[in-house]
C-alpha positions as CSV (number, residue, x, y, z in Angstrom):
1,M,-20.3,-15.8,-21.2
2,L,-19.9,-15.3,-17.5
3,F,-23.0,-17.3,-16.6
4,R,-21.7,-20.3,-18.6
5,R,-18.2,-20.1,-17.0
6,I,-19.8,-20.0,-13.5
7,I,-21.9,-23.1,-14.2
8,L,-19.1,-25.2,-15.8
9,N,-16.8,-24.4,-12.8
10,A,-19.5,-25.0,-10.3
11,L,-19.8,-28.6,-11.7
12,F,-16.1,-29.0,-11.2
13,V,-16.1,-27.5,-7.7
14,G,-19.2,-29.3,-6.7
15,L,-17.8,-32.7,-7.8
16,L,-14.7,-32.3,-5.8
17,A,-16.5,-30.9,-2.7
18,G,-19.1,-33.6,-2.8
19,L,-16.5,-36.3,-2.9
20,L,-14.7,-34.7,0.0
21,L,-17.9,-34.4,2.1
22,T,-18.9,-38.0,1.5
23,A,-15.4,-39.2,2.5
24,A,-15.7,-37.1,5.7
25,Q,-19.1,-38.5,6.5
26,T,-18.1,-42.0,5.8
27,I,-15.2,-41.7,8.3
28,G,-16.8,-39.7,11.0
29,V,-20.5,-39.5,10.7
30,T,-21.9,-42.8,9.2
31,P,-20.5,-45.1,12.0
32,I,-22.4,-43.0,14.6
33,I,-25.6,-43.3,12.6
34,F,-25.2,-47.1,12.4
35,A,-24.6,-47.3,16.1
36,A,-27.7,-45.3,16.8
37,E,-29.8,-47.5,14.4
38,V,-28.9,-50.6,16.4
39,Y,-31.1,-49.3,19.3
40,E,-34.0,-48.6,16.8
41,T,-33.7,-52.2,15.4
42,A,-33.8,-53.6,18.9
43,D,-37.1,-51.7,19.6
44,E,-39.0,-52.8,16.6
45,A,-40.8,-55.9,18.0
46,P,-44.5,-55.9,17.1
47,V,-46.9,-55.2,19.9
48,A,-50.8,-55.3,20.2
49,D,-51.3,-51.7,21.4
50,H,-51.8,-49.4,18.3
51,D,-50.1,-46.4,19.9
52,H,-46.9,-48.3,20.7
53,Q,-47.0,-49.8,17.1
54,A,-47.1,-46.2,15.8
55,M,-44.1,-45.4,17.8
56,T,-42.2,-48.4,16.6
57,D,-43.0,-47.5,13.0
58,H,-41.7,-44.1,13.6
59,D,-38.5,-45.5,15.1
60,H,-38.1,-47.8,12.1
61,E,-38.6,-45.1,9.6
62,S,-36.2,-42.7,11.1
63,S,-33.3,-45.0,10.4
64,V,-33.5,-45.2,6.7
65,D,-32.3,-41.8,5.5
66,S,-30.8,-40.4,8.7
67,H,-27.4,-40.3,7.1
68,E,-28.4,-37.1,5.1
69,H,-28.6,-35.1,8.4
70,G,-25.0,-34.7,8.2
71,I,-24.9,-31.9,5.3
72,N,-27.1,-29.7,5.3
73,E,-27.5,-31.9,6.8
74,N,-29.3,-28.7,8.6
75,H,-30.4,-30.5,6.8
76,E,-31.4,-31.1,7.2
77,H,-32.5,-28.1,8.8
78,G,-29.7,-28.6,5.9
79,L,-29.1,-29.8,4.2
80,D,-31.9,-30.6,6.3
81,D,-31.1,-31.2,6.4
82,S,-27.9,-31.4,5.0
83,L,-27.7,-28.4,3.0
84,E,-28.0,-32.4,6.5
85,L,-24.7,-30.6,3.4
86,G,-26.4,-28.7,6.3
87,L,-25.7,-29.5,3.4
88,V,-25.2,-31.1,4.0
89,E,-26.4,-32.6,7.6
90,N,-28.3,-30.8,8.5
91,H,-29.4,-30.2,6.8
92,E,-27.2,-31.7,4.5
93,H,-29.0,-30.4,5.8
94,G,-31.4,-33.1,4.5
95,T,-34.4,-35.3,4.7
96,S,-34.9,-37.9,7.4
97,E,-37.6,-40.6,8.0
98,N,-38.3,-38.9,11.3
99,H,-39.6,-36.1,9.1
100,N,-41.4,-38.6,6.8
101,H,-43.2,-40.1,9.7
102,Q,-44.6,-36.8,10.8
103,Q,-45.7,-36.1,7.2
104,A,-47.4,-39.4,7.0
105,A,-49.2,-38.9,10.2
106,T,-50.5,-35.6,8.9
107,E,-51.6,-37.0,5.7
108,G,-53.3,-40.0,7.3
109,H,-51.0,-42.6,5.8
110,S,-51.2,-46.1,7.2
111,H,-48.5,-48.2,8.7
112,E,-48.8,-50.7,5.9
113,H,-48.2,-47.9,3.3
114,D,-45.1,-46.6,5.2
115,S,-43.5,-50.0,5.6
116,E,-43.5,-50.3,1.8
117,A,-41.5,-47.1,1.2
118,W,-38.4,-47.7,-0.8
119,A,-34.9,-47.0,0.6
120,P,-31.4,-47.9,-0.5
121,E,-29.8,-51.0,0.9
122,D,-27.1,-50.6,3.5
123,G,-23.6,-50.7,2.1
124,A,-22.5,-49.7,-1.4
125,E,-25.9,-48.7,-2.5
126,R,-26.6,-46.4,0.4
127,T,-23.1,-44.8,0.1
128,L,-23.7,-44.3,-3.7
129,Y,-27.0,-42.5,-3.1
130,T,-25.4,-40.3,-0.4
131,L,-22.5,-39.4,-2.8
132,V,-24.9,-38.5,-5.6
133,S,-27.0,-36.3,-3.3
134,N,-23.9,-34.7,-1.9
135,I,-22.4,-33.9,-5.3
136,L,-25.8,-32.4,-6.5
137,A,-26.1,-30.2,-3.4
138,S,-22.5,-29.2,-3.7
139,I,-23.0,-28.1,-7.3
140,G,-25.8,-25.8,-6.2
141,F,-23.9,-24.3,-3.3
142,S,-20.8,-23.8,-5.4
143,A,-22.8,-22.1,-8.2
144,L,-24.3,-19.6,-5.6
145,L,-20.9,-19.0,-4.0
146,L,-19.1,-18.4,-7.3
147,S,-21.9,-16.0,-8.4
148,L,-21.6,-14.0,-5.2
149,M,-17.8,-13.9,-5.4
150,A,-17.9,-12.8,-9.0
151,Q,-20.4,-10.1,-8.3
152,A,-18.5,-8.8,-5.3
153,Q,-15.3,-8.7,-7.3
154,A,-17.0,-6.9,-10.2
155,M,-18.4,-4.3,-7.9
156,G,-15.0,-3.7,-6.3
157,I,-16.3,-4.8,-2.9
158,T,-13.5,-7.3,-2.4
159,N,-10.6,-8.8,-4.3
160,I,-11.0,-12.7,-4.2
161,N,-7.9,-14.7,-3.4
162,I,-7.3,-18.1,-1.8
163,S,-7.3,-16.8,1.8
164,R,-10.5,-14.8,1.3
165,G,-12.0,-17.8,-0.4
166,A,-11.5,-19.7,2.8
167,A,-13.1,-16.9,4.7
168,W,-16.1,-17.1,2.3
169,G,-16.3,-20.9,3.0
170,I,-16.3,-20.3,6.7
171,A,-19.1,-17.8,6.2
172,G,-21.1,-20.4,4.3
173,F,-20.5,-22.9,7.1
174,I,-21.8,-20.3,9.6
175,V,-24.9,-19.4,7.5
176,C,-26.0,-22.9,6.3
177,F,-24.9,-25.1,9.2
178,A,-23.7,-23.4,12.4
179,A,-26.4,-20.7,12.8
180,P,-29.3,-23.0,12.1
181,G,-27.6,-25.7,14.2
182,I,-27.6,-23.7,17.4
183,G,-31.4,-23.8,17.5
184,L,-31.8,-27.1,15.6
185,P,-28.9,-29.4,16.1
186,P,-28.3,-32.3,13.7
187,E,-30.4,-35.3,14.6
188,I,-29.6,-39.0,14.9
189,P,-32.0,-41.9,14.4
190,G,-34.6,-42.1,17.1
191,I,-34.6,-38.6,18.3
192,E,-37.9,-36.7,18.8
193,A,-38.4,-33.5,16.9
194,A,-40.9,-30.7,16.4
195,P,-43.1,-30.8,13.2
196,L,-41.1,-30.7,10.0
197,E,-42.8,-27.6,8.5
198,Y,-42.0,-25.5,11.6
199,R,-38.4,-26.5,11.6
200,Q,-38.1,-25.7,7.9
201,E,-39.5,-22.2,8.4
202,W,-37.1,-21.6,11.3
203,W,-34.1,-23.0,9.4
204,L,-34.9,-20.7,6.4
205,L,-35.2,-17.6,8.9
206,A,-31.9,-18.5,10.5
207,V,-30.1,-18.8,7.1
208,V,-31.5,-15.5,5.7
209,A,-30.9,-13.6,8.9
210,S,-27.3,-14.9,9.4
211,A,-26.5,-14.3,5.7
212,T,-27.8,-10.8,6.0
213,G,-26.1,-10.1,9.2
214,L,-22.7,-11.3,8.1
215,A,-22.9,-9.3,4.9
216,V,-23.7,-6.1,6.9
217,L,-20.9,-6.8,9.3
218,A,-18.4,-7.5,6.5
219,F,-19.2,-4.9,3.9
220,S,-21.3,-2.0,5.4
221,P,-20.0,1.2,7.0
222,I,-19.2,1.0,10.7
223,K,-22.4,2.9,11.6
224,Y,-24.5,0.1,10.3
225,K,-22.7,-2.8,11.9
226,A,-25.1,-3.0,14.8
227,L,-27.9,-3.8,12.4
228,G,-25.9,-6.9,11.3
229,L,-25.8,-8.1,14.9
230,L,-29.5,-7.4,15.3
231,A,-30.3,-9.4,12.1
232,I,-28.2,-12.4,13.3
233,A,-30.1,-12.3,16.7
234,V,-33.6,-12.3,15.4
235,P,-34.2,-16.2,14.9
236,Y,-32.9,-16.8,18.4
237,V,-35.2,-14.2,19.9
238,I,-38.1,-15.9,18.2
239,G,-36.8,-19.3,19.2
240,A,-36.6,-22.5,17.3
241,P,-39.5,-25.0,17.5
242,Q,-38.7,-27.7,20.0
243,H,-40.2,-31.1,20.8
244,Q,-42.2,-31.0,24.0
245,G,-41.2,-34.2,25.9
246,P,-38.2,-36.5,26.2
247,E,-35.6,-36.2,23.6
248,F,-35.6,-40.0,23.0
249,G,-38.6,-42.3,23.2
250,H,-36.7,-45.5,23.8
251,P,-38.2,-47.4,26.7
252,D,-34.7,-48.6,28.0
253,A,-32.9,-46.1,30.2
254,N,-29.5,-47.5,29.2
255,A,-30.4,-47.0,25.5
256,V,-31.4,-43.5,26.1
257,A,-28.1,-42.7,27.8
258,A,-26.2,-44.3,24.9
259,L,-28.2,-42.5,22.3
260,S,-27.6,-39.2,24.1
261,S,-23.9,-39.8,24.0
262,L,-24.1,-40.7,20.4
263,H,-26.0,-37.6,19.6
264,H,-23.2,-35.5,21.2
265,D,-20.7,-37.2,19.1
266,F,-22.9,-36.9,16.0
267,I,-23.1,-33.0,16.4
268,I,-19.4,-32.8,16.7
269,A,-18.7,-35.1,13.8
270,S,-21.3,-33.4,11.6
271,S,-19.8,-30.0,12.4
272,V,-16.3,-31.1,11.5
273,A,-17.4,-32.7,8.2
274,N,-19.4,-29.6,7.2
275,L,-16.5,-27.3,8.2
276,I,-14.1,-29.2,6.0
277,F,-16.7,-29.2,3.2
278,W,-17.3,-25.4,3.3
279,V,-13.7,-24.4,3.6
280,A,-12.7,-26.6,0.7
281,M,-15.5,-25.3,-1.4
282,G,-14.5,-21.6,-0.6
283,I,-10.8,-22.3,-1.6
284,L,-11.8,-24.2,-4.7
285,S,-14.3,-21.6,-5.7
286,A,-11.7,-18.8,-5.2
287,W,-9.2,-20.7,-7.3
288,V,-11.4,-21.4,-10.2
289,L,-12.7,-17.9,-10.1
290,K,-9.3,-16.4,-10.5
291,R,-8.0,-19.0,-13.0
292,W,-11.0,-19.6,-15.3
293,V,-14.1,-17.6,-14.4
294,L,-12.5,-14.2,-14.4
295,N,-10.2,-14.8,-17.3
296,S,-11.5,-11.8,-19.2
297,S,-11.2,-8.1,-18.4
298,S,-12.9,-6.6,-15.4
299,Q,-15.0,-4.5,-17.9
300,A,-16.4,-7.6,-19.5
301,L,-17.2,-9.1,-16.0
302,A,-19.0,-6.0,-14.9
303,S,-21.1,-6.0,-18.1
304,G,-22.0,-9.7,-17.6
305,A,-20.1,-10.9,-20.6
């Protein structure tokens, strides 16, 4: 059946794309995260004032899972993000302890409870968990991409090949990372952010609006093209939720300057890693679609066999 072929090939594509994303993050993204965490560690000395203690707890927590911002990171917002993946950073696209701190504050969790939260150890264990999360997210993205490609091919909208697969990958990068990242850039440890639920809602709006807009621009008659541009613009007209106050709460001005520079580098490195990931996924998806997924007649494909 078509569904079975899509899922099996999504496992293959997701495995390769997840490995590639993890390699790109390890080379370009992770060193920046570690450099930012140094400033958080230096700011964790206990103090008597309760408010300052809460700020220190916030800084400590935000270091634990900040590597997942690189997917979906987007995430974090991807994949916040990740997709951190986007994915991946953003995201993937992803989850961060910045976010966990805000949730804990909302739910009334104590500092003692938060300090006991489990997190993978730095080194091999942390890299392994990042790899597993990247592969799982990649499998989901590749299943969606293969389904859309197969449906577009079946309806005669497009004829999928390697070059068009790369174009679909770039579209995925725009939808899941670049478009949300304009309003909610990938975050490094120690950065202040608006409440998590507001960012999640805006991220979802940006993804849906950009996906709809790109689809209209690519496949609709020319008289409807303007509607695609209007759809893409909607999230930015509304505006992304932003933190009111300094971008970094570190008391040392030199540390703030260093963190600001690292944040700039982090955005670039995350963007490059996610672009590589999405283009590779698009090419791999197009290749397996032609070689294995669509290995039956177009009639069988159209009927969902």
